[in-house]
VEXDREN-2710 file (C-alpha; in Angstrom, 1 decimal):
% VEXDREN-2710
k/r/px/py/pz
1/MET/-3.8/7.2/14.3
2/ASN/-1.0/9.9/14.1
3/LEU/-2.4/12.6/11.7
4/SER/-0.8/15.9/10.9
5/PHE/-2.3/18.1/8.1
6/VAL/-3.4/21.6/7.2
7/TYR/-6.9/22.1/5.7
8/GLN/-8.6/25.3/4.7
9/GLY/-12.1/25.3/3.2
10/SER/-13.3/27.6/0.4
11/PRO/-15.0/30.8/1.5
12/ALA/-17.4/30.6/-1.6
13/HIS/-21.1/30.4/-1.2
14/ILE/-22.4/27.2/-2.6
15/VAL/-26.1/27.1/-3.6
16/PHE/-27.2/23.6/-4.8
17/GLY/-30.6/22.4/-6.0
18/GLU/-33.1/22.1/-8.7
19/GLY/-34.4/25.6/-9.6
20/SER/-31.7/27.5/-7.7
21/SER/-30.8/29.5/-10.8
22/ARG/-34.0/31.5/-10.3
23/HIS/-32.4/33.3/-7.3
24/VAL/-29.4/34.9/-9.2
25/GLY/-31.0/38.3/-8.7
26/GLU/-31.1/37.7/-4.9
27/TRP/-27.4/36.9/-4.8
28/VAL/-26.6/39.9/-7.0
29/GLU/-28.2/42.1/-4.2
30/LYS/-26.6/40.2/-1.4
31/LEU/-23.3/41.1/-2.9
32/GLY/-24.2/44.7/-2.7
33/ALA/-24.3/44.9/-6.5
34/SER/-26.9/46.4/-9.0
35/ARG/-25.3/46.3/-12.4
36/ALA/-24.6/42.7/-13.6
37/LEU/-22.9/41.8/-16.7
38/VAL/-24.0/38.2/-17.9
39/LEU/-21.2/36.2/-19.6
40/THR/-21.7/33.3/-22.1
41/THR/-20.1/31.7/-25.1
42/PRO/-21.5/32.5/-28.5
43/HIS/-23.2/29.0/-28.4
44/GLN/-25.1/30.1/-25.1
45/LYS/-25.9/33.6/-26.3
46/ALA/-29.7/33.0/-26.1
47/GLU/-29.5/31.6/-22.6
48/GLY/-27.4/34.6/-21.4
49/GLU/-29.9/37.0/-22.9
50/ALA/-32.8/35.2/-21.2
51/MET/-30.9/35.5/-17.8
52/ALA/-30.3/39.1/-18.3
53/THR/-34.0/39.5/-19.1
54/ALA/-34.9/37.6/-15.9
55/LEU/-32.6/39.9/-13.8
56/GLY/-34.5/42.9/-15.1
57/GLY/-33.0/46.2/-13.7
58/LEU/-30.2/44.3/-12.1
59/ALA/-28.6/43.5/-15.5
60/VAL/-26.7/46.0/-17.6
61/GLY/-26.1/43.7/-20.6
62/THR/-24.4/40.6/-21.9
63/TYR/-21.0/39.6/-23.3
64/ASP/-21.2/36.5/-25.4
65/ASN/-17.6/35.7/-26.6
66/ALA/-16.2/33.7/-23.8
67/THR/-13.5/31.3/-25.5
68/MET/-11.9/28.1/-24.7
69/HIS/-8.6/28.4/-22.9
70/THR/-9.3/32.1/-22.0
71/PRO/-7.2/34.1/-24.6
72/VAL/-6.0/37.2/-23.1
73/ASP/-7.2/39.3/-26.0
74/VAL/-10.8/38.2/-25.5
75/THR/-10.5/39.0/-21.7
76/GLU/-9.3/42.5/-22.6
77/ALA/-12.3/43.1/-24.8
78/ALA/-14.6/41.9/-22.0
79/VAL/-13.0/44.2/-19.5
80/ALA/-13.5/47.2/-21.9
81/ARG/-17.2/46.2/-22.0
82/VAL/-17.3/45.9/-18.1
83/LEU/-15.9/49.5/-17.8
84/ASP/-18.1/50.9/-20.5
85/LEU/-21.3/49.5/-18.9
86/LYS/-20.0/50.3/-15.4
87/ALA/-20.8/46.8/-14.3
88/ASP/-20.2/46.0/-10.7
89/VAL/-20.7/42.1/-10.8
90/VAL/-20.2/39.5/-13.5
91/VAL/-22.6/36.6/-13.8
92/ALA/-21.0/33.7/-15.6
93/LEU/-23.5/31.2/-17.2
94/GLY/-22.0/28.1/-18.8
95/GLY/-19.0/25.8/-18.6
96/GLY/-15.3/26.3/-18.1
97/SER/-14.8/28.8/-20.9
98/THR/-17.3/31.3/-19.4
99/THR/-16.1/30.7/-15.9
100/GLY/-12.6/31.3/-17.0
101/LEU/-13.6/34.6/-18.6
102/GLY/-15.2/35.7/-15.4
103/LYS/-12.2/34.9/-13.4
104/ALA/-9.9/36.7/-15.8
105/ILE/-12.1/39.8/-15.4
106/ALA/-12.2/39.5/-11.6
107/TYR/-8.4/39.3/-11.6
108/ARG/-8.0/42.5/-13.5
109/THR/-10.8/44.4/-11.9
110/ASP/-11.6/42.9/-8.5
111/LEU/-15.3/42.6/-9.4
112/PRO/-17.4/40.0/-7.5
113/GLN/-18.5/36.8/-9.5
114/ILE/-21.5/34.7/-9.6
115/VAL/-21.1/31.4/-11.5
116/VAL/-24.0/29.3/-12.8
117/PRO/-22.3/26.1/-14.2
118/THR/-24.0/24.1/-17.0
119/THR/-21.2/21.5/-17.4
120/TYR/-19.0/19.5/-15.0
121/ALA/-15.9/21.5/-15.3
122/GLY/-15.5/22.3/-11.6
123/SER/-13.2/25.3/-12.2
124/GLU/-15.9/27.5/-10.6
125/VAL/-14.8/26.5/-7.2
126/THR/-11.1/26.9/-7.7
127/PRO/-8.8/30.0/-7.2
128/ILE/-7.1/28.9/-10.4
129/LEU/-7.0/30.9/-13.6
130/GLY/-5.5/29.5/-17.0
131/GLN/-4.9/32.0/-19.6
132/THR/-3.6/31.6/-23.2
133/GLU/-1.3/34.2/-24.8
134/GLY/1.4/33.9/-27.5
135/GLY/0.6/30.1/-28.1
136/GLU/1.2/29.1/-24.6
137/LYS/-1.2/28.5/-21.5
138/THR/0.0/29.6/-18.1
139/THR/-1.9/29.3/-14.7
140/LEU/-2.0/31.3/-11.6
141/ARG/-3.5/31.0/-8.3
142/SER/-5.1/33.9/-6.5
143/PRO/-7.9/34.5/-4.0
144/LYS/-9.0/37.3/-6.4
145/VAL/-10.3/34.8/-8.9
146/LEU/-12.3/32.6/-6.6
147/PRO/-16.0/33.2/-7.4
148/GLU/-18.0/34.5/-4.5
149/VAL/-21.1/32.6/-5.2
150/VAL/-21.7/29.3/-7.2
151/ILE/-25.2/28.3/-8.1
152/TYR/-25.6/24.7/-9.2
153/ASP/-29.0/24.0/-10.8
154/PRO/-29.1/20.5/-12.2
155/GLY/-32.1/21.5/-14.3
156/LEU/-29.7/23.6/-16.4
157/THR/-27.7/20.5/-17.3
158/LEU/-30.6/18.3/-18.7
159/GLY/-29.9/19.6/-22.1
160/LEU/-26.1/19.1/-22.0
161/PRO/-25.3/16.7/-24.9
162/VAL/-24.2/13.2/-23.9
163/ALA/-20.9/13.5/-25.4
164/MET/-20.1/16.7/-23.7
165/SER/-21.5/15.3/-20.4
166/VAL/-19.1/12.4/-20.7
167/THR/-16.0/14.4/-21.5
168/SER/-16.8/17.1/-18.9
169/GLY/-17.4/14.4/-16.3
170/LEU/-14.2/12.7/-17.0
171/ASN/-12.5/16.1/-16.7
172/ALA/-13.9/16.4/-13.2
173/ILE/-12.7/12.9/-12.3
174/ALA/-9.1/14.1/-13.4
175/HIS/-9.3/16.8/-10.8
176/ALA/-10.0/14.3/-8.1
177/ALA/-7.7/11.5/-9.2
178/GLU/-4.7/14.0/-9.2
179/ALA/-5.7/15.4/-5.9
180/LEU/-5.3/11.9/-4.3
181/TYR/-1.5/12.1/-4.7
182/ALA/-1.0/15.9/-4.4
183/PRO/1.8/16.8/-2.1
184/ASP/-0.4/19.1/-0.1
185/GLY/-3.3/16.8/0.1
186/ASN/-5.0/15.7/3.3
187/PRO/-7.7/13.3/4.6
188/ILE/-10.4/15.7/3.9
189/THR/-9.5/16.4/0.4
190/ALA/-9.1/12.6/-0.2
191/LEU/-12.6/12.0/1.1
192/MET/-14.0/14.6/-1.1
193/ALA/-12.1/13.3/-4.1
194/ALA/-13.4/9.7/-3.6
195/GLU/-17.0/10.9/-3.1
196/GLY/-16.9/13.1/-6.2
197/MET/-15.4/10.3/-8.3
198/ARG/-18.0/7.9/-6.9
199/ALA/-20.9/10.2/-7.8
200/ILE/-19.8/10.7/-11.4
201/ARG/-19.0/7.1/-11.8
202/GLN/-22.6/6.3/-10.9
203/ALA/-24.1/9.2/-13.0
204/LEU/-22.4/8.9/-16.4
205/PRO/-23.7/5.5/-17.5
206/VAL/-27.2/6.5/-16.6
207/ILE/-26.9/9.8/-18.5
208/THR/-25.6/7.9/-21.7
209/ALA/-28.7/5.8/-21.5
210/SER/-31.2/8.5/-20.5
211/ALA/-29.8/12.0/-20.9
212/ARG/-32.6/13.8/-19.0
213/ASP/-32.4/11.5/-16.0
214/ARG/-32.8/14.1/-13.2
215/GLN/-31.2/12.0/-10.5
216/ALA/-28.2/11.2/-12.6
217/ARG/-27.9/14.9/-13.6
218/THR/-28.0/15.8/-9.9
219/ASP/-25.4/13.2/-9.0
220/ALA/-23.0/14.3/-11.7
221/LEU/-23.3/17.9/-10.7
222/TYR/-22.8/17.1/-7.0
223/GLY/-19.6/15.0/-8.1
224/ALA/-18.3/17.9/-10.2
225/TRP/-18.6/20.3/-7.3
226/LEU/-16.6/18.0/-5.0
227/CYS/-14.0/17.3/-7.7
228/GLY/-13.6/20.9/-8.5
229/SER/-13.4/21.9/-4.9
230/VAL/-10.6/19.4/-4.4
231/LEU/-8.7/20.9/-7.3
232/GLY/-9.0/24.3/-5.7
233/GLN/-7.3/23.1/-2.5
234/VAL/-4.4/21.2/-3.7
235/ALA/-1.4/21.4/-6.1
236/MET/-1.8/20.1/-9.8
237/SER/0.5/17.4/-11.1
238/LEU/1.5/15.8/-14.5
239/HIS/-2.1/15.4/-15.9
240/HIS/-2.9/19.0/-15.7
241/LYS/0.5/20.2/-17.0
242/ILE/0.1/18.1/-20.1
243/CYS/-3.5/19.2/-20.6
244/HIS/-2.4/22.8/-20.3
245/THR/0.3/22.1/-22.8
246/LEU/-2.0/20.5/-25.3
247/GLY/-4.7/23.1/-25.0
248/GLY/-2.7/26.2/-24.8
249/SER/-0.1/25.3/-27.5
250/PHE/-2.0/23.0/-29.9
251/ASP/-5.5/24.2/-29.3
252/THR/-7.0/20.8/-28.5
253/PRO/-10.4/20.9/-27.0
254/HIS/-10.4/21.2/-23.2
255/ALA/-12.8/18.6/-21.8
256/GLU/-11.8/16.1/-24.7
257/THR/-8.0/16.4/-23.9
258/HIS/-8.7/15.8/-20.2
259/ALA/-10.8/12.8/-20.9
260/ILE/-8.3/11.2/-23.3
261/MET/-5.3/11.9/-21.2
262/LEU/-6.8/10.8/-17.8
263/PRO/-6.1/7.1/-18.0
264/HIS/-2.6/7.6/-19.2
265/THR/-1.4/10.2/-16.7
266/ILE/-3.0/8.3/-13.8
267/GLY/-1.6/5.0/-15.1
268/PHE/1.9/6.7/-15.4
269/ASN/1.8/7.6/-11.8
270/ALA/0.2/4.5/-10.3
271/GLY/3.4/2.8/-9.8
272/ALA/4.7/5.6/-7.6
273/ALA/1.4/6.4/-5.8
274/GLY/-0.4/3.1/-5.8
275/LYS/-1.6/3.5/-2.1
276/GLU/-2.9/7.0/-2.8
277/LEU/-4.7/5.9/-6.0
278/GLN/-6.4/2.9/-4.3
279/PRO/-9.8/4.8/-4.3
280/VAL/-9.6/4.8/-8.2
281/SER/-9.2/1.0/-8.2
282/ASP/-12.0/0.6/-5.6
283/ILE/-14.5/2.8/-7.5
284/PHE/-13.7/1.8/-11.1
285/GLY/-12.3/-1.7/-10.7
286/GLY/-8.8/-2.7/-11.8
287/THR/-5.4/-0.9/-11.9
288/PRO/-6.0/2.8/-12.0
289/GLY/-5.1/3.6/-15.6
290/GLN/-6.6/0.6/-17.2
291/ALA/-9.8/1.0/-15.1
292/LEU/-10.3/4.6/-16.1
293/TYR/-9.6/3.7/-19.8
294/ASP/-12.1/0.9/-19.7
295/PHE/-14.7/3.1/-18.0
296/ALA/-14.2/6.0/-20.4
297/ARG/-14.6/3.7/-23.3
298/SER/-17.7/2.1/-21.8
299/VAL/-19.4/5.6/-21.7
300/GLY/-18.4/6.5/-25.2
301/SER/-15.6/8.9/-24.5
302/PRO/-13.2/9.9/-27.2
303/MET/-9.9/7.9/-26.7
304/ALA/-7.3/9.3/-29.2
305/LEU/-5.6/12.6/-29.4
306/LYS/-5.2/12.1/-33.2
307/ASP/-8.9/12.5/-33.6
308/PHE/-8.8/16.1/-32.4
309/GLY/-6.2/17.6/-35.0
310/LEU/-3.1/16.8/-33.1
311/LYS/-0.5/15.6/-35.4
312/GLU/2.1/12.9/-34.6
313/ILE/4.9/15.2/-35.5
314/ASP/3.5/17.6/-32.7
315/LEU/4.2/15.2/-30.0
316/ASP/7.9/15.8/-29.7
317/ARG/7.3/19.5/-29.0
318/ALA/4.4/18.7/-26.7
319/ALA/6.7/16.5/-24.7
320/GLU/9.3/19.3/-24.6
321/ILE/6.9/21.9/-23.3
322/ALA/5.3/19.6/-20.8
323/THR/8.5/18.8/-19.1
324/ARG/9.7/22.4/-19.0
325/ASN/9.1/23.7/-15.5
326/PRO/7.2/20.7/-14.5
327/TYR/4.5/20.6/-11.7
328/ALA/5.2/18.5/-8.6
329/ASN/4.5/14.8/-9.4
330/PRO/4.9/11.6/-7.5
331/ARG/7.0/9.8/-10.4
332/PRO/9.9/11.6/-11.7
333/ILE/9.4/12.6/-15.3
334/ASP/11.7/13.1/-18.2
335/ARG/11.1/13.9/-21.9
336/ALA/11.4/10.3/-23.2
337/SER/8.8/8.9/-20.8
338/ILE/6.3/11.7/-21.3
339/ARG/6.9/11.4/-25.1
340/ALA/6.0/7.6/-24.8
341/LEU/3.0/8.5/-22.8
342/LEU/1.7/11.0/-25.4
343/GLN/2.2/8.5/-28.1
344/ASP/-0.1/6.1/-26.3
345/ALA/-2.7/8.8/-25.9
346/TRP/-2.3/10.0/-29.5
347/GLU/-3.0/6.4/-30.7
348/GLY/-5.7/5.7/-28.1
349/SER/-3.8/2.6/-26.8
350/ARG/-4.8/1.1/-23.5
351/PRO/-2.3/2.2/-20.8
352/PRO/0.0/-0.5/-19.3
353/LEU/-1.2/0.1/-15.8
END
């Protein structure tokens, strides 16, 4: 076999296992820090305060206003709190919103980060930061935003609501599926992507039937780590461009948007990247877009953008923004084709491929 590729693994420390979140304090000290600021969303304020209490003298306080799509004004308020408390490390407890805030703080201050994920977002293992300002979401890549330590404790996901588990898991699958046809992909990222999708494919039906099944929760978190790791190593394409557009400019919910768009964007690219997307067909059964659509519906995912506040009149503007400065993609895109794709996703129609 004649192979030629470049691969660089992440330098982050990954700590995986039931009960591993009890060791956050040890990792604070290993980073040479002693003044941790714990970050959460308002919804997880109590959990953040409990972690700060558990850290004892290693914690200087909490900040509980992490917000979806990482608005710049929220970040600026959090940075002010960091400076006021003289924090020397941030501990992000929660999902993608909290992780994004920790990354945004690190980008501006160079503080180290410890992330304790409670969803399947995967962004905790990427050097990618998405921020929203002036009604648009932009992304950047920088080693400054890659968290130094990620602690995966499946026990913390036992209470994750089933609906959120489904959309968060499909969000993770989207990272892996797009990685399969990334222009800078390689055999290692393809293996990780397939294994990540397989683990989540196996876990989600069990979770929908028995939300506190520990093995399924472990499998889902393991899959999310792999899917996120792949996203951090390759370029994003059409799926992520559209989801950034919808979330940043129309404030659609992050995980739900990824879950709804996934079958449509992968189906759109299947004709141009059929060989690369074969693992999707092997794992989910059928043509990539339709197989993902059928799987999403089987686990109770939302299926239509119209159910989340997006108006049909918004689709023209969404198509225009999504095709402006497009990400690399295996199939050429144009405004008309993306407008049609968005129409299907808005209606919740089954994709043609």
